[in-house]
N, CA, C and O atoms as a CHARMM CRD file, in Angstrom:
* protein
*
  348
    1    1 MET  N     -4.28500 -34.32900  46.00400 PROA 1      0.00000
    2    1 MET  CA    -5.30500 -33.33700  45.73500 PROA 1      0.00000
    3    1 MET  C     -5.36100 -32.89200  44.27500 PROA 1      0.00000
    4    1 MET  O     -6.43900 -32.50300  43.82600 PROA 1      0.00000
    5    2 PRO  N     -4.27900 -32.92400  43.51200 PROA 2      0.00000
    6    2 PRO  CA    -4.36500 -32.46700  42.12900 PROA 2      0.00000
    7    2 PRO  C     -5.42400 -33.20900  41.31900 PROA 2      0.00000
    8    2 PRO  O     -6.08600 -32.59200  40.48500 PROA 2      0.00000
    9    3 ASN  N     -5.60800 -34.51000  41.53600 PROA 3      0.00000
   10    3 ASN  CA    -6.62400 -35.25300  40.79400 PROA 3      0.00000
   11    3 ASN  C     -8.02300 -34.75900  41.13300 PROA 3      0.00000
   12    3 ASN  O     -8.88500 -34.67600  40.25800 PROA 3      0.00000
   13    4 VAL  N     -8.24900 -34.43200  42.39300 PROA 4      0.00000
   14    4 VAL  CA    -9.54900 -33.90300  42.80400 PROA 4      0.00000
   15    4 VAL  C     -9.80200 -32.57500  42.10300 PROA 4      0.00000
   16    4 VAL  O    -10.90500 -32.32500  41.61700 PROA 4      0.00000
   17    5 PHE  N     -8.78600 -31.72900  42.05100 PROA 5      0.00000
   18    5 PHE  CA    -8.92900 -30.42900  41.39100 PROA 5      0.00000
   19    5 PHE  C     -9.26700 -30.60800  39.91900 PROA 5      0.00000
   20    5 PHE  O    -10.16800 -29.94300  39.40700 PROA 5      0.00000
   21    6 ARG  N     -8.55900 -31.49300  39.23500 PROA 6      0.00000
   22    6 ARG  CA    -8.82600 -31.71600  37.80700 PROA 6      0.00000
   23    6 ARG  C    -10.23400 -32.25000  37.59700 PROA 6      0.00000
   24    6 ARG  O    -10.92700 -31.83300  36.66900 PROA 6      0.00000
   25    7 ARG  N    -10.66200 -33.17200  38.45600 PROA 7      0.00000
   26    7 ARG  CA   -12.00200 -33.74000  38.33800 PROA 7      0.00000
   27    7 ARG  C    -13.04900 -32.65700  38.58900 PROA 7      0.00000
   28    7 ARG  O    -14.03300 -32.56500  37.85400 PROA 7      0.00000
   29    8 ASP  N    -12.84800 -31.84300  39.61600 PROA 8      0.00000
   30    8 ASP  CA   -13.78600 -30.75300  39.89800 PROA 8      0.00000
   31    8 ASP  C    -13.81800 -29.76200  38.74400 PROA 8      0.00000
   32    8 ASP  O    -14.89200 -29.29700  38.36200 PROA 8      0.00000
   33    9 ARG  N    -12.67400 -29.43600  38.19100 PROA 9      0.00000
   34    9 ARG  CA   -12.60000 -28.49000  37.06800 PROA 9      0.00000
   35    9 ARG  C    -13.30300 -29.07500  35.84900 PROA 9      0.00000
   36    9 ARG  O    -14.05900 -28.37900  35.17100 PROA 9      0.00000
   37   10 ALA  N    -13.05300 -30.35400  35.57100 PROA 10     0.00000
   38   10 ALA  CA   -13.70600 -31.00100  34.42900 PROA 10     0.00000
   39   10 ALA  C    -15.21700 -31.02100  34.62100 PROA 10     0.00000
   40   10 ALA  O    -15.96700 -30.78700  33.67300 PROA 10     0.00000
   41   11 GLN  N    -15.66200 -31.29600  35.82900 PROA 11     0.00000
   42   11 GLN  CA   -17.09400 -31.30200  36.13700 PROA 11     0.00000
   43   11 GLN  C    -17.68600 -29.91700  35.92300 PROA 11     0.00000
   44   11 GLN  O    -18.77200 -29.78900  35.35700 PROA 11     0.00000
   45   12 ALA  N    -16.99500 -28.89100  36.36500 PROA 12     0.00000
   46   12 ALA  CA   -17.48100 -27.52100  36.20600 PROA 12     0.00000
   47   12 ALA  C    -17.58000 -27.14300  34.73300 PROA 12     0.00000
   48   12 ALA  O    -18.51700 -26.45400  34.33000 PROA 12     0.00000
   49   13 ILE  N    -16.62800 -27.58500  33.93600 PROA 13     0.00000
   50   13 ILE  CA   -16.65800 -27.29000  32.49800 PROA 13     0.00000
   51   13 ILE  C    -17.86100 -27.95300  31.84400 PROA 13     0.00000
   52   13 ILE  O    -18.57900 -27.31400  31.07400 PROA 13     0.00000
   53   14 VAL  N    -18.08900 -29.23000  32.14300 PROA 14     0.00000
   54   14 VAL  CA   -19.22900 -29.95200  31.57100 PROA 14     0.00000
   55   14 VAL  C    -20.53800 -29.29600  32.01100 PROA 14     0.00000
   56   14 VAL  O    -21.43600 -29.09500  31.19400 PROA 14     0.00000
   57   15 THR  N    -20.64800 -28.96700  33.28400 PROA 15     0.00000
   58   15 THR  CA   -21.86700 -28.32800  33.78500 PROA 15     0.00000
   59   15 THR  C    -22.09100 -26.99400  33.08600 PROA 15     0.00000
   60   15 THR  O    -23.21300 -26.69600  32.67700 PROA 15     0.00000
   61   16 GLY  N    -21.05700 -26.19700  32.94400 PROA 16     0.00000
   62   16 GLY  CA   -21.16400 -24.91400  32.25200 PROA 16     0.00000
   63   16 GLY  C    -21.59000 -25.07700  30.80400 PROA 16     0.00000
   64   16 GLY  O    -22.41000 -24.31200  30.29700 PROA 16     0.00000
   65   17 GLU  N    -21.02500 -26.08200  30.14100 PROA 17     0.00000
   66   17 GLU  CA   -21.39700 -26.34700  28.74600 PROA 17     0.00000
   67   17 GLU  C    -22.86500 -26.75000  28.64500 PROA 17     0.00000
   68   17 GLU  O    -23.56800 -26.32900  27.72600 PROA 17     0.00000
   69   18 ARG  N    -23.31900 -27.56000  29.58500 PROA 18     0.00000
   70   18 ARG  CA   -24.71800 -27.99200  29.55800 PROA 18     0.00000
   71   18 ARG  C    -25.66800 -26.83200  29.84200 PROA 18     0.00000
   72   18 ARG  O    -26.71800 -26.71800  29.20800 PROA 18     0.00000
   73   19 VAL  N    -25.30700 -25.97800  30.78400 PROA 19     0.00000
   74   19 VAL  CA   -26.13900 -24.80500  31.06600 PROA 19     0.00000
   75   19 VAL  C    -26.20900 -23.93400  29.81600 PROA 19     0.00000
   76   19 VAL  O    -27.29400 -23.49900  29.43100 PROA 19     0.00000
   77   20 SER  N    -25.07500 -23.67300  29.17900 PROA 20     0.00000
   78   20 SER  CA   -25.03900 -22.83800  27.97600 PROA 20     0.00000
   79   20 SER  C    -25.87100 -23.43500  26.85000 PROA 20     0.00000
   80   20 SER  O    -26.63600 -22.72700  26.19500 PROA 20     0.00000
   81   21 ALA  N    -25.72300 -24.73600  26.62700 PROA 21     0.00000
   82   21 ALA  CA   -26.47700 -25.39400  25.55300 PROA 21     0.00000
   83   21 ALA  C    -27.97600 -25.34000  25.81300 PROA 21     0.00000
   84   21 ALA  O    -28.75200 -25.07600  24.89400 PROA 21     0.00000
   85   22 LEU  N    -28.39100 -25.58500  27.04900 PROA 22     0.00000
   86   22 LEU  CA   -29.81800 -25.52800  27.37200 PROA 22     0.00000
   87   22 LEU  C    -30.36100 -24.11300  27.24400 PROA 22     0.00000
   88   22 LEU  O    -31.50500 -23.92600  26.83200 PROA 22     0.00000
   89   23 MET  N    -29.56500 -23.12500  27.58900 PROA 23     0.00000
   90   23 MET  CA   -30.00300 -21.73700  27.42800 PROA 23     0.00000
   91   23 MET  C    -30.30000 -21.46500  25.95400 PROA 23     0.00000
   92   23 MET  O    -31.31500 -20.85200  25.62500 PROA 23     0.00000
   93   24 ARG  N    -29.41000 -21.92500  25.06900 PROA 24     0.00000
   94   24 ARG  CA   -29.63100 -21.73300  23.62900 PROA 24     0.00000
   95   24 ARG  C    -30.87700 -22.49100  23.17100 PROA 24     0.00000
   96   24 ARG  O    -31.73300 -21.93000  22.48700 PROA 24     0.00000
   97   25 GLU  N    -30.97700 -23.76600  23.54900 PROA 25     0.00000
   98   25 GLU  CA   -32.11100 -24.59800  23.13700 PROA 25     0.00000
   99   25 GLU  C    -33.44600 -24.05300  23.62500 PROA 25     0.00000
  100   25 GLU  O    -34.44100 -24.09000  22.90100 PROA 25     0.00000
  101   26 ARG  N    -33.46600 -23.55000  24.85000 PROA 26     0.00000
  102   26 ARG  CA   -34.71000 -23.10100  25.46300 PROA 26     0.00000
  103   26 ARG  C    -34.98900 -21.61300  25.22600 PROA 26     0.00000
  104   26 ARG  O    -36.03400 -21.09700  25.62400 PROA 26     0.00000
  105   27 GLY  N    -34.03900 -20.93200  24.57200 PROA 27     0.00000
  106   27 GLY  CA   -34.22000 -19.51400  24.29000 PROA 27     0.00000
  107   27 GLY  C    -34.19800 -18.64100  25.53100 PROA 27     0.00000
  108   27 GLY  O    -34.90900 -17.63900  25.61200 PROA 27     0.00000
  109   28 VAL  N    -33.36900 -19.03100  26.50200 PROA 28     0.00000
  110   28 VAL  CA   -33.24700 -18.27600  27.75800 PROA 28     0.00000
  111   28 VAL  C    -31.98400 -17.42600  27.69300 PROA 28     0.00000
  112   28 VAL  O    -30.89500 -17.95100  27.45900 PROA 28     0.00000
  113   29 SER  N    -32.11800 -16.14300  27.89400 PROA 29     0.00000
  114   29 SER  CA   -30.95600 -15.25700  27.85300 PROA 29     0.00000
  115   29 SER  C    -30.15700 -15.34500  29.15400 PROA 29     0.00000
  116   29 SER  O    -30.65900 -15.78000  30.19000 PROA 29     0.00000
  117   30 THR  N    -28.91500 -14.92200  29.06300 PROA 30     0.00000
  118   30 THR  CA   -28.05700 -14.89400  30.25400 PROA 30     0.00000
  119   30 THR  C    -28.66500 -13.99100  31.32500 PROA 30     0.00000
  120   30 THR  O    -28.68700 -14.33800  32.50600 PROA 30     0.00000
  121   31 SER  N    -29.14900 -12.84800  30.90200 PROA 31     0.00000
  122   31 SER  CA   -29.74900 -11.90500  31.85700 PROA 31     0.00000
  123   31 SER  C    -30.97700 -12.50200  32.53200 PROA 31     0.00000
  124   31 SER  O    -31.15300 -12.37800  33.74400 PROA 31     0.00000
  125   32 SER  N    -31.82100 -13.14900  31.74000 PROA 32     0.00000
  126   32 SER  CA   -33.04400 -13.74800  32.27800 PROA 32     0.00000
  127   32 SER  C    -32.73400 -14.84500  33.29200 PROA 32     0.00000
  128   32 SER  O    -33.33500 -14.89200  34.36500 PROA 32     0.00000
  129   33 LEU  N    -31.79300 -15.72900  32.95200 PROA 33     0.00000
  130   33 LEU  CA   -31.43900 -16.81100  33.87000 PROA 33     0.00000
  131   33 LEU  C    -30.78700 -16.24800  35.12600 PROA 33     0.00000
  132   33 LEU  O    -31.10100 -16.68000  36.23500 PROA 33     0.00000
  133   34 ALA  N    -29.88900 -15.29300  34.96200 PROA 34     0.00000
  134   34 ALA  CA   -29.22900 -14.68100  36.11900 PROA 34     0.00000
  135   34 ALA  C    -30.25700 -14.03700  37.04600 PROA 34     0.00000
  136   34 ALA  O    -30.17000 -14.18000  38.26500 PROA 34     0.00000
  137   35 ASN  N    -31.21800 -13.33700  36.47800 PROA 35     0.00000
  138   35 ASN  CA   -32.26800 -12.71600  37.29500 PROA 35     0.00000
  139   35 ASN  C    -33.11100 -13.75400  38.02100 PROA 35     0.00000
  140   35 ASN  O    -33.47900 -13.55500  39.17900 PROA 35     0.00000
  141   36 SER  N    -33.41800 -14.85100  37.35600 PROA 36     0.00000
  142   36 SER  CA   -34.28200 -15.85800  37.97700 PROA 36     0.00000
  143   36 SER  C    -33.61700 -16.55000  39.16300 PROA 36     0.00000
  144   36 SER  O    -34.30200 -16.98200  40.09000 PROA 36     0.00000
  145   37 VAL  N    -32.29000 -16.66000  39.14300 PROA 37     0.00000
  146   37 VAL  CA   -31.59600 -17.28800  40.27300 PROA 37     0.00000
  147   37 VAL  C    -30.91100 -16.25700  41.16700 PROA 37     0.00000
  148   37 VAL  O    -30.16800 -16.60200  42.08600 PROA 37     0.00000
  149   38 ARG  N    -31.18000 -14.98600  40.87600 PROA 38     0.00000
  150   38 ARG  CA   -30.72400 -13.86000  41.69400 PROA 38     0.00000
  151   38 ARG  C    -29.20600 -13.77400  41.84100 PROA 38     0.00000
  152   38 ARG  O    -28.66400 -13.68200  42.94200 PROA 38     0.00000
  153   39 ILE  N    -28.54100 -13.80800  40.67300 PROA 39     0.00000
  154   39 ILE  CA   -27.09000 -13.60600  40.65000 PROA 39     0.00000
  155   39 ILE  C    -26.77300 -12.58300  39.56200 PROA 39     0.00000
  156   39 ILE  O    -27.61800 -12.27400  38.72100 PROA 39     0.00000
  157   40 GLN  N    -25.55900 -12.06900  39.58900 PROA 40     0.00000
  158   40 GLN  CA   -25.10100 -11.13900  38.55500 PROA 40     0.00000
  159   40 GLN  C    -24.94000 -11.89400  37.23100 PROA 40     0.00000
  160   40 GLN  O    -24.59400 -13.07600  37.21700 PROA 40     0.00000
  161   41 ARG  N    -25.19200 -11.20600  36.13900 PROA 41     0.00000
  162   41 ARG  CA   -25.00800 -11.81200  34.81800 PROA 41     0.00000
  163   41 ARG  C    -23.56600 -12.26900  34.63600 PROA 41     0.00000
  164   41 ARG  O    -23.32300 -13.34100  34.08200 PROA 41     0.00000
  165   42 SER  N    -22.61700 -11.47500  35.09100 PROA 42     0.00000
  166   42 SER  CA   -21.20000 -11.82700  34.95000 PROA 42     0.00000
  167   42 SER  C    -20.86800 -13.10300  35.73100 PROA 42     0.00000
  168   42 SER  O    -20.00800 -13.88100  35.31800 PROA 42     0.00000
  169   43 THR  N    -21.54200 -13.31100  36.84600 PROA 43     0.00000
  170   43 THR  CA   -21.33600 -14.53500  37.62700 PROA 43     0.00000
  171   43 THR  C    -21.79600 -15.74000  36.82600 PROA 43     0.00000
  172   43 THR  O    -21.10100 -16.75400  36.77000 PROA 43     0.00000
  173   44 LEU  N    -22.96500 -15.63200  36.20500 PROA 44     0.00000
  174   44 LEU  CA   -23.46900 -16.72900  35.37500 PROA 44     0.00000
  175   44 LEU  C    -22.53900 -16.97400  34.18900 PROA 44     0.00000
  176   44 LEU  O    -22.27600 -18.12500  33.84000 PROA 44     0.00000
  177   45 GLU  N    -22.05000 -15.92800  33.57900 PROA 45     0.00000
  178   45 GLU  CA   -21.11200 -16.08200  32.46900 PROA 45     0.00000
  179   45 GLU  C    -19.85700 -16.82500  32.90700 PROA 45     0.00000
  180   45 GLU  O    -19.32600 -17.64800  32.16100 PROA 45     0.00000
  181   46 ASN  N    -19.38300 -16.53900  34.11500 PROA 46     0.00000
  182   46 ASN  CA   -18.22200 -17.26900  34.64600 PROA 46     0.00000
  183   46 ASN  C    -18.54900 -18.74400  34.83200 PROA 46     0.00000
  184   46 ASN  O    -17.72300 -19.60300  34.52400 PROA 46     0.00000
  185   47 PHE  N    -19.74100 -19.04900  35.33100 PROA 47     0.00000
  186   47 PHE  CA   -20.14600 -20.44200  35.50400 PROA 47     0.00000
  187   47 PHE  C    -20.16600 -21.15700  34.15600 PROA 47     0.00000
  188   47 PHE  O    -19.67800 -22.28000  34.03000 PROA 47     0.00000
  189   48 CYS  N    -20.73400 -20.49500  33.15600 PROA 48     0.00000
  190   48 CYS  CA   -20.83000 -21.09600  31.82400 PROA 48     0.00000
  191   48 CYS  C    -19.45600 -21.28900  31.19400 PROA 48     0.00000
  192   48 CYS  O    -19.28400 -22.14000  30.32200 PROA 48     0.00000
  193   49 ALA  N    -18.48500 -20.50500  31.63200 PROA 49     0.00000
  194   49 ALA  CA   -17.11700 -20.62400  31.12700 PROA 49     0.00000
  195   49 ALA  C    -16.33600 -21.72900  31.83600 PROA 49     0.00000
  196   49 ALA  O    -15.17300 -21.97200  31.51600 PROA 49     0.00000
  197   50 GLY  N    -16.96600 -22.38900  32.78600 PROA 50     0.00000
  198   50 GLY  CA   -16.30900 -23.52200  33.43000 PROA 50     0.00000
  199   50 GLY  C    -15.85700 -23.29700  34.84400 PROA 50     0.00000
  200   50 GLY  O    -15.13800 -24.12300  35.40500 PROA 50     0.00000
  201   51 ARG  N    -16.27100 -22.17900  35.44000 PROA 51     0.00000
  202   51 ARG  CA   -15.98900 -22.01600  36.85800 PROA 51     0.00000
  203   51 ARG  C    -17.03700 -22.78800  37.63600 PROA 51     0.00000
  204   51 ARG  O    -18.13900 -23.01600  37.13800 PROA 51     0.00000
  205   52 ARG  N    -16.71700 -23.17600  38.80500 PROA 52     0.00000
  206   52 ARG  CA   -17.59700 -23.99300  39.62900 PROA 52     0.00000
  207   52 ARG  C    -18.91100 -23.27600  39.93300 PROA 52     0.00000
  208   52 ARG  O    -18.92400 -22.10200  40.30300 PROA 52     0.00000
  209   53 ILE  N    -20.01600 -24.00600  39.76700 PROA 53     0.00000
  210   53 ILE  CA   -21.33600 -23.47400  40.08600 PROA 53     0.00000
  211   53 ILE  C    -21.68900 -23.92800  41.50300 PROA 53     0.00000
  212   53 ILE  O    -21.73900 -25.13100  41.75800 PROA 53     0.00000
  213   54 PRO  N    -21.93000 -23.01400  42.41500 PROA 54     0.00000
  214   54 PRO  CA   -22.30400 -23.41200  43.77700 PROA 54     0.00000
  215   54 PRO  C    -23.56500 -24.28400  43.76000 PROA 54     0.00000
  216   54 PRO  O    -24.53000 -23.99300  43.05200 PROA 54     0.00000
  217   55 SER  N    -23.53600 -25.33400  44.53700 PROA 55     0.00000
  218   55 SER  CA   -24.64400 -26.29200  44.53200 PROA 55     0.00000
  219   55 SER  C    -25.98000 -25.65500  44.87100 PROA 55     0.00000
  220   55 SER  O    -27.01800 -26.11500  44.39400 PROA 55     0.00000
  221   56 GLU  N    -25.97600 -24.60800  45.68400 PROA 56     0.00000
  222   56 GLU  CA   -27.24400 -23.97300  46.05000 PROA 56     0.00000
  223   56 GLU  C    -27.89900 -23.26600  44.86500 PROA 56     0.00000
  224   56 GLU  O    -29.09100 -22.96200  44.91700 PROA 56     0.00000
  225   57 LEU  N    -27.14500 -23.00000  43.80200 PROA 57     0.00000
  226   57 LEU  CA   -27.71300 -22.36800  42.61900 PROA 57     0.00000
  227   57 LEU  C    -28.17300 -23.36800  41.56700 PROA 57     0.00000
  228   57 LEU  O    -28.99300 -23.03400  40.71200 PROA 57     0.00000
  229   58 LEU  N    -27.65400 -24.59000  41.62100 PROA 58     0.00000
  230   58 LEU  CA   -27.97700 -25.57300  40.59300 PROA 58     0.00000
  231   58 LEU  C    -29.46700 -25.87700  40.49800 PROA 58     0.00000
  232   58 LEU  O    -29.99700 -26.00800  39.39500 PROA 58     0.00000
  233   59 ALA  N    -30.14200 -25.99100  41.62000 PROA 59     0.00000
  234   59 ALA  CA   -31.57200 -26.30700  41.59100 PROA 59     0.00000
  235   59 ALA  C    -32.35800 -25.20800  40.89200 PROA 59     0.00000
  236   59 ALA  O    -33.25100 -25.50400  40.09800 PROA 59     0.00000
  237   60 GLY  N    -32.04500 -23.95500  41.16600 PROA 60     0.00000
  238   60 GLY  CA   -32.73100 -22.84200  40.51500 PROA 60     0.00000
  239   60 GLY  C    -32.43900 -22.77900  39.02700 PROA 60     0.00000
  240   60 GLY  O    -33.33000 -22.50200  38.22400 PROA 60     0.00000
  241   61 ILE  N    -31.20200 -23.03300  38.66500 PROA 61     0.00000
  242   61 ILE  CA   -30.83100 -23.05200  37.24900 PROA 61     0.00000
  243   61 ILE  C    -31.56600 -24.18500  36.53900 PROA 61     0.00000
  244   61 ILE  O    -32.12600 -23.98900  35.46100 PROA 61     0.00000
  245   62 ALA  N    -31.56200 -25.36300  37.14200 PROA 62     0.00000
  246   62 ALA  CA   -32.25500 -26.51400  36.54700 PROA 62     0.00000
  247   62 ALA  C    -33.74500 -26.23600  36.39900 PROA 62     0.00000
  248   62 ALA  O    -34.33400 -26.53600  35.36100 PROA 62     0.00000
  249   63 ARG  N    -34.34300 -25.67500  37.41200 PROA 63     0.00000
  250   63 ARG  CA   -35.77500 -25.36800  37.37300 PROA 63     0.00000
  251   63 ARG  C    -36.08900 -24.38000  36.25100 PROA 63     0.00000
  252   63 ARG  O    -37.04500 -24.57600  35.50000 PROA 63     0.00000
  253   64 THR  N    -35.30100 -23.33600  36.13600 PROA 64     0.00000
  254   64 THR  CA   -35.52000 -22.32500  35.10900 PROA 64     0.00000
  255   64 THR  C    -35.33400 -22.90700  33.70800 PROA 64     0.00000
  256   64 THR  O    -36.05900 -22.54200  32.78200 PROA 64     0.00000
  257   65 LEU  N    -34.37000 -23.80700  33.55100 PROA 65     0.00000
  258   65 LEU  CA   -34.10000 -24.40300  32.24100 PROA 65     0.00000
  259   65 LEU  C    -34.91700 -25.66300  31.98800 PROA 65     0.00000
  260   65 LEU  O    -34.73000 -26.33100  30.97100 PROA 65     0.00000
  261   66 ASP  N    -35.82500 -25.99200  32.91000 PROA 66     0.00000
  262   66 ASP  CA   -36.71600 -27.14400  32.77400 PROA 66     0.00000
  263   66 ASP  C    -35.94200 -28.44400  32.55400 PROA 66     0.00000
  264   66 ASP  O    -36.21100 -29.20600  31.62500 PROA 66     0.00000
  265   67 THR  N    -34.97800 -28.66600  33.43800 PROA 67     0.00000
  266   67 THR  CA   -34.18300 -29.88600  33.40000 PROA 67     0.00000
  267   67 THR  C    -33.92900 -30.32500  34.82900 PROA 67     0.00000
  268   67 THR  O    -34.59600 -29.85400  35.75100 PROA 67     0.00000
  269   68 THR  N    -32.97700 -31.21900  35.02300 PROA 68     0.00000
  270   68 THR  CA   -32.66400 -31.70700  36.36200 PROA 68     0.00000
  271   68 THR  C    -31.22200 -31.37600  36.73100 PROA 68     0.00000
  272   68 THR  O    -30.37400 -31.18000  35.86100 PROA 68     0.00000
  273   69 VAL  N    -30.96200 -31.31800  38.01100 PROA 69     0.00000
  274   69 VAL  CA   -29.59700 -31.13500  38.49600 PROA 69     0.00000
  275   69 VAL  C    -28.75100 -32.32300  38.04900 PROA 69     0.00000
  276   69 VAL  O    -27.57400 -32.16400  37.72500 PROA 69     0.00000
  277   70 THR  N    -29.33500 -33.48300  38.03200 PROA 70     0.00000
  278   70 THR  CA   -28.62400 -34.69600  37.60400 PROA 70     0.00000
  279   70 THR  C    -28.08000 -34.53600  36.18900 PROA 70     0.00000
  280   70 THR  O    -26.95200 -34.94100  35.90500 PROA 70     0.00000
  281   71 TYR  N    -28.87000 -33.95000  35.30900 PROA 71     0.00000
  282   71 TYR  CA   -28.39700 -33.71000  33.93800 PROA 71     0.00000
  283   71 TYR  C    -27.27000 -32.67300  33.93100 PROA 71     0.00000
  284   71 TYR  O    -26.24300 -32.87300  33.28300 PROA 71     0.00000
  285   72 LEU  N    -27.46400 -31.58100  34.64300 PROA 72     0.00000
  286   72 LEU  CA   -26.44500 -30.53400  34.66200 PROA 72     0.00000
  287   72 LEU  C    -25.10400 -31.05500  35.17900 PROA 72     0.00000
  288   72 LEU  O    -24.04500 -30.60800  34.73700 PROA 72     0.00000
  289   73 LEU  N    -25.15600 -31.99600  36.11100 PROA 73     0.00000
  290   73 LEU  CA   -23.92100 -32.56300  36.67200 PROA 73     0.00000
  291   73 LEU  C    -23.37700 -33.72200  35.84300 PROA 73     0.00000
  292   73 LEU  O    -22.40400 -34.36900  36.23400 PROA 73     0.00000
  293   74 ALA  N    -24.00900 -33.98400  34.69200 PROA 74     0.00000
  294   74 ALA  CA   -23.57400 -35.02700  33.75400 PROA 74     0.00000
  295   74 ALA  C    -23.70300 -36.43400  34.32800 PROA 74     0.00000
  296   74 ALA  O    -22.93500 -37.32800  33.97100 PROA 74     0.00000
  297   75 ASN  N    -24.67400 -36.62800  35.21600 PROA 75     0.00000
  298   75 ASN  CA   -24.92700 -37.96600  35.75000 PROA 75     0.00000
  299   75 ASN  C    -25.95100 -38.71500  34.91800 PROA 75     0.00000
  300   75 ASN  O    -26.20800 -39.89500  35.15600 PROA 75     0.00000
  301   76 THR  N    -26.54200 -38.02700  33.93400 PROA 76     0.00000
  302   76 THR  CA   -27.47200 -38.63700  32.99300 PROA 76     0.00000
  303   76 THR  C    -27.37500 -37.85700  31.68600 PROA 76     0.00000
  304   76 THR  O    -26.93500 -36.70700  31.66900 PROA 76     0.00000
  305   77 GLU  N    -27.78800 -38.48700  30.60200 PROA 77     0.00000
  306   77 GLU  CA   -27.80800 -37.81900  29.30300 PROA 77     0.00000
  307   77 GLU  C    -29.19400 -37.29200  28.96300 PROA 77     0.00000
  308   77 GLU  O    -29.37700 -36.66400  27.92000 PROA 77     0.00000
  309   78 ASP  N    -30.17300 -37.53900  29.82900 PROA 78     0.00000
  310   78 ASP  CA   -31.54500 -37.11100  29.59400 PROA 78     0.00000
  311   78 ASP  C    -31.73000 -35.67300  30.06700 PROA 78     0.00000
  312   78 ASP  O    -31.76000 -35.40500  31.26800 PROA 78     0.00000
  313   79 SER  N    -31.85500 -34.75500  29.11800 PROA 79     0.00000
  314   79 SER  CA   -32.01300 -33.34200  29.47400 PROA 79     0.00000
  315   79 SER  C    -33.47400 -32.94000  29.55900 PROA 79     0.00000
  316   79 SER  O    -33.79600 -31.75900  29.69700 PROA 79     0.00000
  317   80 GLY  N    -34.35400 -33.92200  29.47800 PROA 80     0.00000
  318   80 GLY  CA   -35.78900 -33.64200  29.49000 PROA 80     0.00000
  319   80 GLY  C    -36.23600 -32.91200  30.73300 PROA 80     0.00000
  320   80 GLY  O    -35.49000 -32.77800  31.70300 PROA 80     0.00000
  321   81 PRO  N    -37.47100 -32.44200  30.68600 PROA 81     0.00000
  322   81 PRO  CA   -38.01200 -31.69600  31.81900 PROA 81     0.00000
  323   81 PRO  C    -37.93200 -32.47700  33.12300 PROA 81     0.00000
  324   81 PRO  O    -38.04800 -33.70200  33.14100 PROA 81     0.00000
  325   82 ALA  N    -37.73700 -31.76600  34.17900 PROA 82     0.00000
  326   82 ALA  CA   -37.72900 -32.37600  35.51000 PROA 82     0.00000
  327   82 ALA  C    -39.08000 -33.03500  35.74600 PROA 82     0.00000
  328   82 ALA  O    -40.12100 -32.43300  35.48400 PROA 82     0.00000
  329   83 GLY  N    -39.06800 -34.25000  36.23300 PROA 83     0.00000
  330   83 GLY  CA   -40.30600 -34.95000  36.53700 PROA 83     0.00000
  331   83 GLY  C    -40.92000 -35.67500  35.34300 PROA 83     0.00000
  332   83 GLY  O    -41.92700 -36.36800  35.49100 PROA 83     0.00000
  333   84 ALA  N    -40.31700 -35.52200  34.15100 PROA 84     0.00000
  334   84 ALA  CA   -40.85100 -36.20500  32.97200 PROA 84     0.00000
  335   84 ALA  C    -40.47800 -37.66600  33.01600 PROA 84     0.00000
  336   84 ALA  O    -39.42300 -38.03900  33.52800 PROA 84     0.00000
  337   85 THR  N    -41.34100 -38.47700  32.48300 PROA 85     0.00000
  338   85 THR  CA   -41.05500 -39.90600  32.40400 PROA 85     0.00000
  339   85 THR  C    -40.86600 -40.29100  30.96300 PROA 85     0.00000
  340   85 THR  O    -41.50600 -39.73500  30.07100 PROA 85     0.00000
  341   86 THR  N    -39.98300 -41.24700  30.73300 PROA 86     0.00000
  342   86 THR  CA   -39.75400 -41.74300  29.38600 PROA 86     0.00000
  343   86 THR  C    -40.45200 -43.06600  29.22600 PROA 86     0.00000
  344   86 THR  O    -40.62900 -43.80900  30.19100 PROA 86     0.00000
  345   87 GLN  N    -40.84900 -43.36100  27.99900 PROA 87     0.00000
  346   87 GLN  CA   -41.58900 -44.60900  27.73900 PROA 87     0.00000
  347   87 GLN  C    -40.76000 -45.53800  26.91700 PROA 87     0.00000
  348   87 GLN  O    -41.20400 -46.63900  26.59300 PROA 87     0.00000
């Protein structure tokens, strides 16, 4: 189980970093994002610090930040808007 824990922790850190970076890029405040997904600001701050983000919140966070859950989970490097196509 220790390897699973490390992998989950590493995933949470990457996801938190991506959420934080997109918030800066998109000009979305912590309070605004927390309100849009109906969580406490301190909860969002914990997520951005690398605590695990519950999967039920990822879709709302991605939608608000105009990206995809796939990007937030580091399964792709494309942070573009959800539904956008590349040429």
